[in-house]
Structures are given as structure tokens and as C-alpha cells.
ChimeraX commands (.cxc) that place a marker at each C-alpha (Angstrom):
marker #1 position 182.90,142.79,144.28 radius 0.5
marker #1 position 180.16,143.09,141.66 radius 0.5
marker #1 position 181.36,143.40,138.09 radius 0.5
marker #1 position 179.97,146.50,136.35 radius 0.5
marker #1 position 180.37,148.36,133.07 radius 0.5
marker #1 position 179.70,151.76,134.60 radius 0.5
marker #1 position 183.33,152.84,134.34 radius 0.5
marker #1 position 183.54,152.19,130.61 radius 0.5
marker #1 position 183.30,155.06,128.08 radius 0.5
marker #1 position 179.98,155.26,126.22 radius 0.5
marker #1 position 181.58,154.11,122.96 radius 0.5
marker #1 position 183.07,150.93,124.50 radius 0.5
marker #1 position 181.73,147.71,122.78 radius 0.5
marker #1 position 180.31,146.41,126.06 radius 0.5
marker #1 position 178.80,149.64,127.41 radius 0.5
marker #1 position 175.50,149.15,125.50 radius 0.5
marker #1 position 174.70,146.04,127.57 radius 0.5
marker #1 position 174.05,147.83,130.84 radius 0.5
marker #1 position 172.33,146.96,133.04 radius 0.5
marker #1 position 173.93,143.53,133.15 radius 0.5
marker #1 position 171.99,140.46,134.17 radius 0.5
marker #1 position 173.23,138.53,137.28 radius 0.5
marker #1 position 174.85,135.75,135.24 radius 0.5
marker #1 position 176.52,138.29,132.91 radius 0.5
marker #1 position 178.07,140.04,135.94 radius 0.5
marker #1 position 179.51,136.70,137.03 radius 0.5
marker #1 position 180.88,136.04,133.54 radius 0.5
marker #1 position 182.46,139.49,133.26 radius 0.5
marker #1 position 184.13,139.16,136.63 radius 0.5
marker #1 position 185.46,135.71,135.78 radius 0.5
marker #1 position 186.86,136.90,132.46 radius 0.5
marker #1 position 188.68,139.76,134.16 radius 0.5
marker #1 position 190.35,137.30,136.56 radius 0.5
marker #1 position 190.88,134.41,134.17 radius 0.5
marker #1 position 188.47,132.16,136.06 radius 0.5
marker #1 position 185.56,129.87,135.16 radius 0.5
marker #1 position 182.17,131.63,135.34 radius 0.5
marker #1 position 180.24,129.16,137.48 radius 0.5
marker #1 position 176.58,130.06,136.87 radius 0.5
marker #1 position 175.31,126.61,137.88 radius 0.5
marker #1 position 176.52,123.06,138.26 radius 0.5
marker #1 position 174.02,121.47,135.90 radius 0.5
marker #1 position 172.36,122.37,132.63 radius 0.5
marker #1 position 169.63,124.92,133.37 radius 0.5
marker #1 position 166.08,123.79,132.76 radius 0.5
marker #1 position 164.68,127.22,132.01 radius 0.5
marker #1 position 165.90,130.73,131.12 radius 0.5
marker #1 position 165.70,132.50,134.45 radius 0.5
marker #1 position 167.45,135.89,134.94 radius 0.5
marker #1 position 169.93,134.28,137.33 radius 0.5
marker #1 position 171.27,131.87,134.67 radius 0.5
marker #1 position 170.71,133.71,131.37 radius 0.5
marker #1 position 173.52,135.24,129.36 radius 0.5
marker #1 position 172.64,137.19,126.22 radius 0.5
marker #1 position 174.43,135.76,123.20 radius 0.5
marker #1 position 175.15,139.25,121.87 radius 0.5
marker #1 position 176.92,140.10,125.15 radius 0.5
marker #1 position 178.90,136.88,124.98 radius 0.5
marker #1 position 179.95,137.59,121.38 radius 0.5
marker #1 position 181.07,141.13,122.19 radius 0.5
marker #1 position 183.05,139.82,125.19 radius 0.5
marker #1 position 184.72,137.16,123.03 radius 0.5
marker #1 position 185.75,139.66,120.39 radius 0.5
marker #1 position 187.42,142.13,122.77 radius 0.5
marker #1 position 188.61,139.51,125.31 radius 0.5
marker #1 position 192.16,138.88,124.15 radius 0.5
marker #1 position 193.00,142.61,123.80 radius 0.5
marker #1 position 192.08,143.62,127.36 radius 0.5
marker #1 position 193.41,140.85,129.61 radius 0.5
marker #1 position 196.23,138.35,129.80 radius 0.5
marker #1 position 194.01,135.29,129.77 radius 0.5
marker #1 position 192.68,134.42,126.29 radius 0.5
marker #1 position 189.90,132.03,127.37 radius 0.5
marker #1 position 186.22,132.44,128.11 radius 0.5
marker #1 position 184.89,129.67,130.37 radius 0.5
marker #1 position 181.19,129.41,131.11 radius 0.5
marker #1 position 179.54,126.73,133.22 radius 0.5
marker #1 position 175.82,126.00,133.69 radius 0.5
marker #1 position 174.38,128.99,131.80 radius 0.5
marker #1 position 171.42,129.53,129.43 radius 0.5
marker #1 position 172.62,131.37,126.33 radius 0.5
marker #1 position 169.77,133.46,124.93 radius 0.5
marker #1 position 169.65,134.26,121.22 radius 0.5
marker #1 position 172.08,133.40,118.45 radius 0.5
marker #1 position 175.76,133.43,119.30 radius 0.5
marker #1 position 176.88,134.98,116.00 radius 0.5
marker #1 position 180.66,135.06,115.40 radius 0.5
marker #1 position 180.44,134.40,111.64 radius 0.5
marker #1 position 183.43,135.79,109.66 radius 0.5
marker #1 position 184.94,137.18,112.91 radius 0.5
marker #1 position 188.49,137.05,114.30 radius 0.5
marker #1 position 188.04,135.55,117.77 radius 0.5
marker #1 position 191.18,136.06,119.92 radius 0.5
marker #1 position 189.97,133.81,122.82 radius 0.5
marker #1 position 189.32,130.13,123.36 radius 0.5
marker #1 position 185.65,129.46,124.03 radius 0.5
marker #1 position 184.75,126.75,126.56 radius 0.5
marker #1 position 181.10,126.05,127.45 radius 0.5
marker #1 position 180.28,123.31,129.94 radius 0.5
marker #1 position 176.72,122.17,130.67 radius 0.5
marker #1 position 175.26,125.20,128.94 radius 0.5
marker #1 position 172.00,125.37,126.98 radius 0.5
marker #1 position 171.83,127.36,123.76 radius 0.5
marker #1 position 168.28,128.16,122.66 radius 0.5
marker #1 position 169.44,129.14,119.11 radius 0.5
marker #1 position 171.99,127.48,116.81 radius 0.5
marker #1 position 175.45,129.19,117.20 radius 0.5
marker #1 position 176.98,130.56,114.01 radius 0.5
marker #1 position 180.72,130.29,113.32 radius 0.5
marker #1 position 180.75,130.22,109.52 radius 0.5
marker #1 position 184.02,131.67,108.26 radius 0.5
marker #1 position 185.25,132.56,111.77 radius 0.5
marker #1 position 188.94,132.45,112.79 radius 0.5
marker #1 position 189.22,131.19,116.34 radius 0.5
marker #1 position 192.72,131.68,117.72 radius 0.5
marker #1 position 192.23,128.99,120.42 radius 0.5
marker #1 position 189.86,126.08,120.96 radius 0.5
marker #1 position 186.08,125.73,120.72 radius 0.5
marker #1 position 184.46,123.33,123.22 radius 0.5
marker #1 position 180.83,122.37,124.18 radius 0.5
marker #1 position 181.19,119.45,126.62 radius 0.5
marker #1 position 177.82,118.27,128.03 radius 0.5
marker #1 position 175.99,121.20,126.36 radius 0.5
marker #1 position 172.60,121.23,124.69 radius 0.5
marker #1 position 172.35,122.92,121.28 radius 0.5
marker #1 position 169.77,123.03,118.46 radius 0.5
marker #1 position 172.63,122.75,115.94 radius 0.5
marker #1 position 176.06,124.12,115.04 radius 0.5
marker #1 position 177.04,126.05,111.90 radius 0.5
marker #1 position 180.79,126.29,111.36 radius 0.5
marker #1 position 181.42,125.99,107.63 radius 0.5
marker #1 position 184.86,127.33,106.57 radius 0.5
marker #1 position 185.70,127.99,110.23 radius 0.5
marker #1 position 189.39,127.94,111.27 radius 0.5
marker #1 position 190.09,126.66,114.77 radius 0.5
marker #1 position 193.68,126.90,116.05 radius 0.5
marker #1 position 193.22,124.14,118.69 radius 0.5
marker #1 position 190.57,121.46,119.30 radius 0.5
marker #1 position 186.89,121.39,118.44 radius 0.5
marker #1 position 185.07,119.43,121.20 radius 0.5
marker #1 position 181.49,118.32,121.06 radius 0.5
marker #1 position 181.89,115.69,123.75 radius 0.5
marker #1 position 181.13,114.39,127.21 radius 0.5
marker #1 position 177.39,114.05,126.66 radius 0.5
marker #1 position 176.91,117.00,124.37 radius 0.5
marker #1 position 173.47,116.86,122.78 radius 0.5
marker #1 position 172.62,118.42,119.38 radius 0.5
marker #1 position 169.06,118.22,118.03 radius 0.5
marker #1 position 169.67,119.16,114.39 radius 0.5
marker #1 position 172.73,119.44,112.11 radius 0.5
marker #1 position 176.38,120.06,112.68 radius 0.5
marker #1 position 177.84,121.65,109.53 radius 0.5
marker #1 position 181.66,121.70,109.23 radius 0.5
marker #1 position 182.14,121.75,105.46 radius 0.5
marker #1 position 185.59,123.07,104.45 radius 0.5
marker #1 position 186.45,123.84,108.06 radius 0.5
marker #1 position 190.03,123.45,109.41 radius 0.5
marker #1 position 190.90,122.22,112.88 radius 0.5
marker #1 position 194.54,122.43,113.96 radius 0.5
marker #1 position 193.99,120.04,116.87 radius 0.5
marker #1 position 191.54,117.15,117.35 radius 0.5
marker #1 position 187.83,116.91,116.49 radius 0.5
marker #1 position 186.51,115.33,119.66 radius 0.5
marker #1 position 182.95,114.00,119.36 radius 0.5
marker #1 position 183.18,111.28,122.03 radius 0.5
marker #1 position 179.76,110.67,123.66 radius 0.5
marker #1 position 178.10,113.18,121.27 radius 0.5
marker #1 position 174.38,112.56,120.78 radius 0.5
marker #1 position 172.67,113.78,117.61 radius 0.5
marker #1 position 169.31,112.07,117.94 radius 0.5
marker #1 position 166.75,114.67,116.74 radius 0.5
marker #1 position 163.14,114.42,115.75 radius 0.5
marker #1 position 163.76,114.31,112.00 radius 0.5
marker #1 position 165.48,110.94,111.73 radius 0.5
marker #1 position 162.85,109.61,109.27 radius 0.5
marker #1 position 163.27,112.45,106.75 radius 0.5
marker #1 position 165.22,111.34,103.66 radius 0.5
marker #1 position 167.31,114.51,103.62 radius 0.5
marker #1 position 168.30,114.30,107.30 radius 0.5
marker #1 position 172.02,114.78,107.91 radius 0.5
marker #1 position 173.30,114.83,111.47 radius 0.5
marker #1 position 176.87,115.77,110.65 radius 0.5
marker #1 position 178.15,117.20,107.37 radius 0.5
marker #1 position 181.91,117.56,107.31 radius 0.5
marker #1 position 182.74,117.36,103.60 radius 0.5
marker #1 position 186.18,118.75,102.90 radius 0.5
marker #1 position 187.00,119.08,106.63 radius 0.5
marker #1 position 190.74,119.21,107.48 radius 0.5
marker #1 position 191.90,117.95,110.91 radius 0.5
marker #1 position 195.56,118.07,111.87 radius 0.5
marker #1 position 194.99,115.71,114.80 radius 0.5
marker #1 position 192.46,112.93,115.33 radius 0.5
marker #1 position 188.76,112.56,114.68 radius 0.5
marker #1 position 187.24,110.74,117.67 radius 0.5
marker #1 position 183.63,109.66,117.34 radius 0.5
marker #1 position 183.59,106.93,120.01 radius 0.5
marker #1 position 182.43,105.85,123.45 radius 0.5
marker #1 position 178.73,106.51,122.91 radius 0.5
marker #1 position 178.67,108.63,119.74 radius 0.5
marker #1 position 175.07,108.28,118.53 radius 0.5
marker #1 position 173.65,109.95,115.38 radius 0.5
marker #1 position 170.26,109.67,113.67 radius 0.5
marker #1 position 170.81,110.80,110.09 radius 0.5
marker #1 position 173.63,110.67,107.59 radius 0.5
marker #1 position 177.14,111.40,108.80 radius 0.5
marker #1 position 179.42,112.67,106.04 radius 0.5
marker #1 position 183.18,113.14,105.75 radius 0.5
marker #1 position 183.45,113.08,101.96 radius 0.5
marker #1 position 186.80,114.48,100.80 radius 0.5
marker #1 position 187.97,115.09,104.40 radius 0.5
marker #1 position 191.65,115.01,105.40 radius 0.5
marker #1 position 192.64,113.70,108.78 radius 0.5
marker #1 position 196.36,113.71,109.62 radius 0.5
marker #1 position 195.95,111.43,112.64 radius 0.5
marker #1 position 193.47,108.60,113.35 radius 0.5
marker #1 position 189.78,108.39,112.54 radius 0.5
marker #1 position 188.21,106.52,115.45 radius 0.5
marker #1 position 184.52,105.54,115.50 radius 0.5
marker #1 position 184.82,102.72,117.96 radius 0.5
marker #1 position 181.49,101.75,119.58 radius 0.5
marker #1 position 179.70,104.52,117.61 radius 0.5
marker #1 position 176.09,104.14,116.42 radius 0.5
marker #1 position 174.93,105.76,113.18 radius 0.5
marker #1 position 171.36,105.44,111.83 radius 0.5
marker #1 position 170.90,106.46,108.25 radius 0.5
marker #1 position 167.58,108.20,107.30 radius 0.5
marker #1 position 164.63,106.28,105.93 radius 0.5
marker #1 position 163.24,107.42,102.54 radius 0.5
marker #1 position 159.60,107.52,101.43 radius 0.5
marker #1 position 159.71,103.85,100.36 radius 0.5
marker #1 position 160.89,102.71,103.75 radius 0.5
marker #1 position 164.42,101.97,102.57 radius 0.5
marker #1 position 167.34,102.85,104.80 radius 0.5
marker #1 position 169.75,105.32,103.20 radius 0.5
marker #1 position 173.50,105.72,103.74 radius 0.5
marker #1 position 174.57,106.05,107.38 radius 0.5
marker #1 position 178.29,106.98,107.06 radius 0.5
marker #1 position 179.94,108.48,103.98 radius 0.5
marker #1 position 183.75,108.40,103.86 radius 0.5
marker #1 position 184.19,108.80,100.11 radius 0.5
marker #1 position 187.63,110.18,99.13 radius 0.5
marker #1 position 188.63,110.61,102.79 radius 0.5
marker #1 position 192.38,110.68,103.47 radius 0.5
marker #1 position 193.41,109.35,106.90 radius 0.5
marker #1 position 197.08,109.54,107.85 radius 0.5
marker #1 position 196.78,107.02,110.72 radius 0.5
marker #1 position 194.25,104.24,111.43 radius 0.5
marker #1 position 190.55,104.14,110.56 radius 0.5
marker #1 position 188.67,102.23,113.28 radius 0.5
marker #1 position 185.05,101.04,113.02 radius 0.5
marker #1 position 185.30,98.46,115.77 radius 0.5
marker #1 position 184.36,97.57,119.37 radius 0.5
marker #1 position 180.65,97.34,118.64 radius 0.5
marker #1 position 180.42,99.99,115.89 radius 0.5
marker #1 position 176.87,99.79,114.43 radius 0.5
marker #1 position 175.39,101.33,111.33 radius 0.5
marker #1 position 171.75,101.17,110.26 radius 0.5
marker #1 position 172.31,101.81,106.56 radius 0.5
marker #1 position 175.41,101.46,104.44 radius 0.5
marker #1 position 178.94,102.62,105.18 radius 0.5
marker #1 position 180.54,103.99,102.03 radius 0.5
marker #1 position 184.22,104.65,101.55 radius 0.5
marker #1 position 184.83,104.92,97.84 radius 0.5
marker #1 position 188.38,105.98,96.88 radius 0.5
marker #1 position 189.33,106.34,100.56 radius 0.5
marker #1 position 193.05,106.39,101.47 radius 0.5
marker #1 position 194.17,105.12,104.85 radius 0.5
marker #1 position 197.84,105.41,105.84 radius 0.5
marker #1 position 197.58,103.03,108.81 radius 0.5
marker #1 position 195.26,100.11,109.54 radius 0.5
marker #1 position 191.57,99.74,108.67 radius 0.5
marker link #1:1,2 radius 0.2
marker link #1:2,3 radius 0.2
marker link #1:3,4 radius 0.2
marker link #1:4,5 radius 0.2
marker link #1:5,6 radius 0.2
marker link #1:6,7 radius 0.2
marker link #1:7,8 radius 0.2
marker link #1:8,9 radius 0.2
marker link #1:9,10 radius 0.2
marker link #1:10,11 radius 0.2
marker link #1:11,12 radius 0.2
marker link #1:12,13 radius 0.2
marker link #1:13,14 radius 0.2
marker link #1:14,15 radius 0.2
marker link #1:15,16 radius 0.2
marker link #1:16,17 radius 0.2
marker link #1:17,18 radius 0.2
marker link #1:18,19 radius 0.2
marker link #1:19,20 radius 0.2
marker link #1:20,21 radius 0.2
marker link #1:21,22 radius 0.2
marker link #1:22,23 radius 0.2
marker link #1:23,24 radius 0.2
marker link #1:24,25 radius 0.2
marker link #1:25,26 radius 0.2
marker link #1:26,27 radius 0.2
marker link #1:27,28 radius 0.2
marker link #1:28,29 radius 0.2
marker link #1:29,30 radius 0.2
marker link #1:30,31 radius 0.2
marker link #1:31,32 radius 0.2
marker link #1:32,33 radius 0.2
marker link #1:33,34 radius 0.2
marker link #1:34,35 radius 0.2
marker link #1:35,36 radius 0.2
marker link #1:36,37 radius 0.2
marker link #1:37,38 radius 0.2
marker link #1:38,39 radius 0.2
marker link #1:39,40 radius 0.2
marker link #1:40,41 radius 0.2
marker link #1:41,42 radius 0.2
marker link #1:42,43 radius 0.2
marker link #1:43,44 radius 0.2
marker link #1:44,45 radius 0.2
marker link #1:45,46 radius 0.2
marker link #1:46,47 radius 0.2
marker link #1:47,48 radius 0.2
marker link #1:48,49 radius 0.2
marker link #1:49,50 radius 0.2
marker link #1:50,51 radius 0.2
marker link #1:51,52 radius 0.2
marker link #1:52,53 radius 0.2
marker link #1:53,54 radius 0.2
marker link #1:54,55 radius 0.2
marker link #1:55,56 radius 0.2
marker link #1:56,57 radius 0.2
marker link #1:57,58 radius 0.2
marker link #1:58,59 radius 0.2
marker link #1:59,60 radius 0.2
marker link #1:60,61 radius 0.2
marker link #1:61,62 radius 0.2
marker link #1:62,63 radius 0.2
marker link #1:63,64 radius 0.2
marker link #1:64,65 radius 0.2
marker link #1:65,66 radius 0.2
marker link #1:66,67 radius 0.2
marker link #1:67,68 radius 0.2
marker link #1:68,69 radius 0.2
marker link #1:69,70 radius 0.2
marker link #1:70,71 radius 0.2
marker link #1:71,72 radius 0.2
marker link #1:72,73 radius 0.2
marker link #1:73,74 radius 0.2
marker link #1:74,75 radius 0.2
marker link #1:75,76 radius 0.2
marker link #1:76,77 radius 0.2
marker link #1:77,78 radius 0.2
marker link #1:78,79 radius 0.2
marker link #1:79,80 radius 0.2
marker link #1:80,81 radius 0.2
marker link #1:81,82 radius 0.2
marker link #1:82,83 radius 0.2
marker link #1:83,84 radius 0.2
marker link #1:84,85 radius 0.2
marker link #1:85,86 radius 0.2
marker link #1:86,87 radius 0.2
marker link #1:87,88 radius 0.2
marker link #1:88,89 radius 0.2
marker link #1:89,90 radius 0.2
marker link #1:90,91 radius 0.2
marker link #1:91,92 radius 0.2
marker link #1:92,93 radius 0.2
marker link #1:93,94 radius 0.2
marker link #1:94,95 radius 0.2
marker link #1:95,96 radius 0.2
marker link #1:96,97 radius 0.2
marker link #1:97,98 radius 0.2
marker link #1:98,99 radius 0.2
marker link #1:99,100 radius 0.2
marker link #1:100,101 radius 0.2
marker link #1:101,102 radius 0.2
marker link #1:102,103 radius 0.2
marker link #1:103,104 radius 0.2
marker link #1:104,105 radius 0.2
marker link #1:105,106 radius 0.2
marker link #1:106,107 radius 0.2
marker link #1:107,108 radius 0.2
marker link #1:108,109 radius 0.2
marker link #1:109,110 radius 0.2
marker link #1:110,111 radius 0.2
marker link #1:111,112 radius 0.2
marker link #1:112,113 radius 0.2
marker link #1:113,114 radius 0.2
marker link #1:114,115 radius 0.2
marker link #1:115,116 radius 0.2
marker link #1:116,117 radius 0.2
marker link #1:117,118 radius 0.2
marker link #1:118,119 radius 0.2
marker link #1:119,120 radius 0.2
marker link #1:120,121 radius 0.2
marker link #1:121,122 radius 0.2
marker link #1:122,123 radius 0.2
marker link #1:123,124 radius 0.2
marker link #1:124,125 radius 0.2
marker link #1:125,126 radius 0.2
marker link #1:126,127 radius 0.2
marker link #1:127,128 radius 0.2
marker link #1:128,129 radius 0.2
marker link #1:129,130 radius 0.2
marker link #1:130,131 radius 0.2
marker link #1:131,132 radius 0.2
marker link #1:132,133 radius 0.2
marker link #1:133,134 radius 0.2
marker link #1:134,135 radius 0.2
marker link #1:135,136 radius 0.2
marker link #1:136,137 radius 0.2
marker link #1:137,138 radius 0.2
marker link #1:138,139 radius 0.2
marker link #1:139,140 radius 0.2
marker link #1:140,141 radius 0.2
marker link #1:141,142 radius 0.2
marker link #1:142,143 radius 0.2
marker link #1:143,144 radius 0.2
marker link #1:144,145 radius 0.2
marker link #1:145,146 radius 0.2
marker link #1:146,147 radius 0.2
marker link #1:147,148 radius 0.2
marker link #1:148,149 radius 0.2
marker link #1:149,150 radius 0.2
marker link #1:150,151 radius 0.2
marker link #1:151,152 radius 0.2
marker link #1:152,153 radius 0.2
marker link #1:153,154 radius 0.2
marker link #1:154,155 radius 0.2
marker link #1:155,156 radius 0.2
marker link #1:156,157 radius 0.2
marker link #1:157,158 radius 0.2
marker link #1:158,159 radius 0.2
marker link #1:159,160 radius 0.2
marker link #1:160,161 radius 0.2
marker link #1:161,162 radius 0.2
marker link #1:162,163 radius 0.2
marker link #1:163,164 radius 0.2
marker link #1:164,165 radius 0.2
marker link #1:165,166 radius 0.2
marker link #1:166,167 radius 0.2
marker link #1:167,168 radius 0.2
marker link #1:168,169 radius 0.2
marker link #1:169,170 radius 0.2
marker link #1:170,171 radius 0.2
marker link #1:171,172 radius 0.2
marker link #1:172,173 radius 0.2
marker link #1:173,174 radius 0.2
marker link #1:174,175 radius 0.2
marker link #1:175,176 radius 0.2
marker link #1:176,177 radius 0.2
marker link #1:177,178 radius 0.2
marker link #1:178,179 radius 0.2
marker link #1:179,180 radius 0.2
marker link #1:180,181 radius 0.2
marker link #1:181,182 radius 0.2
marker link #1:182,183 radius 0.2
marker link #1:183,184 radius 0.2
marker link #1:184,185 radius 0.2
marker link #1:185,186 radius 0.2
marker link #1:186,187 radius 0.2
marker link #1:187,188 radius 0.2
marker link #1:188,189 radius 0.2
marker link #1:189,190 radius 0.2
marker link #1:190,191 radius 0.2
marker link #1:191,192 radius 0.2
marker link #1:192,193 radius 0.2
marker link #1:193,194 radius 0.2
marker link #1:194,195 radius 0.2
marker link #1:195,196 radius 0.2
marker link #1:196,197 radius 0.2
marker link #1:197,198 radius 0.2
marker link #1:198,199 radius 0.2
marker link #1:199,200 radius 0.2
marker link #1:200,201 radius 0.2
marker link #1:201,202 radius 0.2
marker link #1:202,203 radius 0.2
marker link #1:203,204 radius 0.2
marker link #1:204,205 radius 0.2
marker link #1:205,206 radius 0.2
marker link #1:206,207 radius 0.2
marker link #1:207,208 radius 0.2
marker link #1:208,209 radius 0.2
marker link #1:209,210 radius 0.2
marker link #1:210,211 radius 0.2
marker link #1:211,212 radius 0.2
marker link #1:212,213 radius 0.2
marker link #1:213,214 radius 0.2
marker link #1:214,215 radius 0.2
marker link #1:215,216 radius 0.2
marker link #1:216,217 radius 0.2
marker link #1:217,218 radius 0.2
marker link #1:218,219 radius 0.2
marker link #1:219,220 radius 0.2
marker link #1:220,221 radius 0.2
marker link #1:221,222 radius 0.2
marker link #1:222,223 radius 0.2
marker link #1:223,224 radius 0.2
marker link #1:224,225 radius 0.2
marker link #1:225,226 radius 0.2
marker link #1:226,227 radius 0.2
marker link #1:227,228 radius 0.2
marker link #1:228,229 radius 0.2
marker link #1:229,230 radius 0.2
marker link #1:230,231 radius 0.2
marker link #1:231,232 radius 0.2
marker link #1:232,233 radius 0.2
marker link #1:233,234 radius 0.2
marker link #1:234,235 radius 0.2
marker link #1:235,236 radius 0.2
marker link #1:236,237 radius 0.2
marker link #1:237,238 radius 0.2
marker link #1:238,239 radius 0.2
marker link #1:239,240 radius 0.2
marker link #1:240,241 radius 0.2
marker link #1:241,242 radius 0.2
marker link #1:242,243 radius 0.2
marker link #1:243,244 radius 0.2
marker link #1:244,245 radius 0.2
marker link #1:245,246 radius 0.2
marker link #1:246,247 radius 0.2
marker link #1:247,248 radius 0.2
marker link #1:248,249 radius 0.2
marker link #1:249,250 radius 0.2
marker link #1:250,251 radius 0.2
marker link #1:251,252 radius 0.2
marker link #1:252,253 radius 0.2
marker link #1:253,254 radius 0.2
marker link #1:254,255 radius 0.2
marker link #1:255,256 radius 0.2
marker link #1:256,257 radius 0.2
marker link #1:257,258 radius 0.2
marker link #1:258,259 radius 0.2
marker link #1:259,260 radius 0.2
marker link #1:260,261 radius 0.2
marker link #1:261,262 radius 0.2
marker link #1:262,263 radius 0.2
marker link #1:263,264 radius 0.2
marker link #1:264,265 radius 0.2
marker link #1:265,266 radius 0.2
marker link #1:266,267 radius 0.2
marker link #1:267,268 radius 0.2
marker link #1:268,269 radius 0.2
marker link #1:269,270 radius 0.2
marker link #1:270,271 radius 0.2
view
């Protein structure tokens, strides 16, 4: 059965998106049945009509999702997301799970309240903006996720884990002195921070003033600080004033090109 919006009243939030694209029909049908929307098995290489989902349609679906069906999870596999997924300052009732998707514009979650989890395993993104975001479960940028520019998590709160295992943030601006791959100053994480098993960043990674209730694990991570105009390597990892309730691990082949700074850090477990 083909999913359609034709039965919706004209003032329904989704009615303005007709006619739906093929991938959007698959997504709508999957959401109605609580299934994974399997658009493709791999990351798409180009934005063809068969694999493209408009970010505006995805945002509208996320905002009304929890109120219209029992399942509170949007699951999208192998799609090209066209345009900016803008959920800034929004109350999002559903968990959002994207697997092997390509985003052509940096998603915006600044100030959003996500009542579930937010996951981008093995996705490709230009960047991620989630300052002051509140996430009720995990934030996952893992399993080969690739981000070309910055991830900004300043003052965000994550009630679960921050999973960045096998996250790659190797962009084209590594030589710029202002380059920051990950800025998480003031981040609060109730679980663990996991930047291990292939985490690779070109540019400064910052957790200044962050609070992590569990462990901070950067085992086998690689962080390359930016190079300034004189050719000097700047700071690679900033952990100033961080508070870690468990262990802080920089082991098993952890490598930093540039300094690792942890002034006034507090670690409840082992370093």
C-alpha cells in the first residue's frame, strides 16, 4: 500500500508536502507502522528522487510524530536529506535515528528538547549544531559517522551517553588556527563520553567546564590540533575544569598532535 497524505485535512502540518517523493512515501509508511524506513542499504552517492527526503518534511513529521502513533521513533536508513533539518528551539516528541544517511546541510538542534535519543551512525554530515540542546537519551555520532566541519554542543545536556566511537572529523580546514572540530564547553552528560575505537579529529576538541557523571573514554583516539600562521601546533584536547565522576582514559594508543590541557580538572576515578 502506498502511503499518501490525500486523506489529511488541508490545514494538517503534513498536507503541504504533497505530492510526496518516493522516499518520503516509504518514510511515512514506516512511521505509521513503527518500522525502519529502508531507502537504501548504503550511503547514497547523489540526491536522486528515489532516495531524497526533504528536511522540512522530516522536521514536520518529527514534530507531530509522537501525538499520532504509539511508536515514538523515526528510523531512516540510506536516505539523502535535502536542505537544513531545522528543529531549533522545538519540542521533539520522537527519537531520531539516521543510519547511513547523507545530509547536504548542517542540521540545527540549538535549544531543542528531544524526548528520546538522537543518533547518526555511519552518516555523512557537513556539521552539527546542538548548543543548549536537551536530549533525554543518548547522542550517537558513531559507527563511522563522518562530519566535515564543526560539532557544537556548548551547554547541551545528554541524559544518556555521548557515543562518538569511530567518529571521523577530518575536514579540509585542519590548518586554520581557529579550526575546532568539537566544541562541548559546559556539556553535561549523565552517562559516559566515549571517543574511542577510531575517533579521529583534525582541529581542537574542547570539553572545558563539562560535567560527565560516568567515564570519559578516549582510548585509541587521534586528535590533531590546528597549525597557526607560524607553523606551531596549537592545543589538540582541552579538558580545563572538566568534572568526571568515573575514570578518564587516554590510553591504548591515544595520540595527540598538539598539547592536551586539563587545568583544574576533577576526576572521581582513575586517570
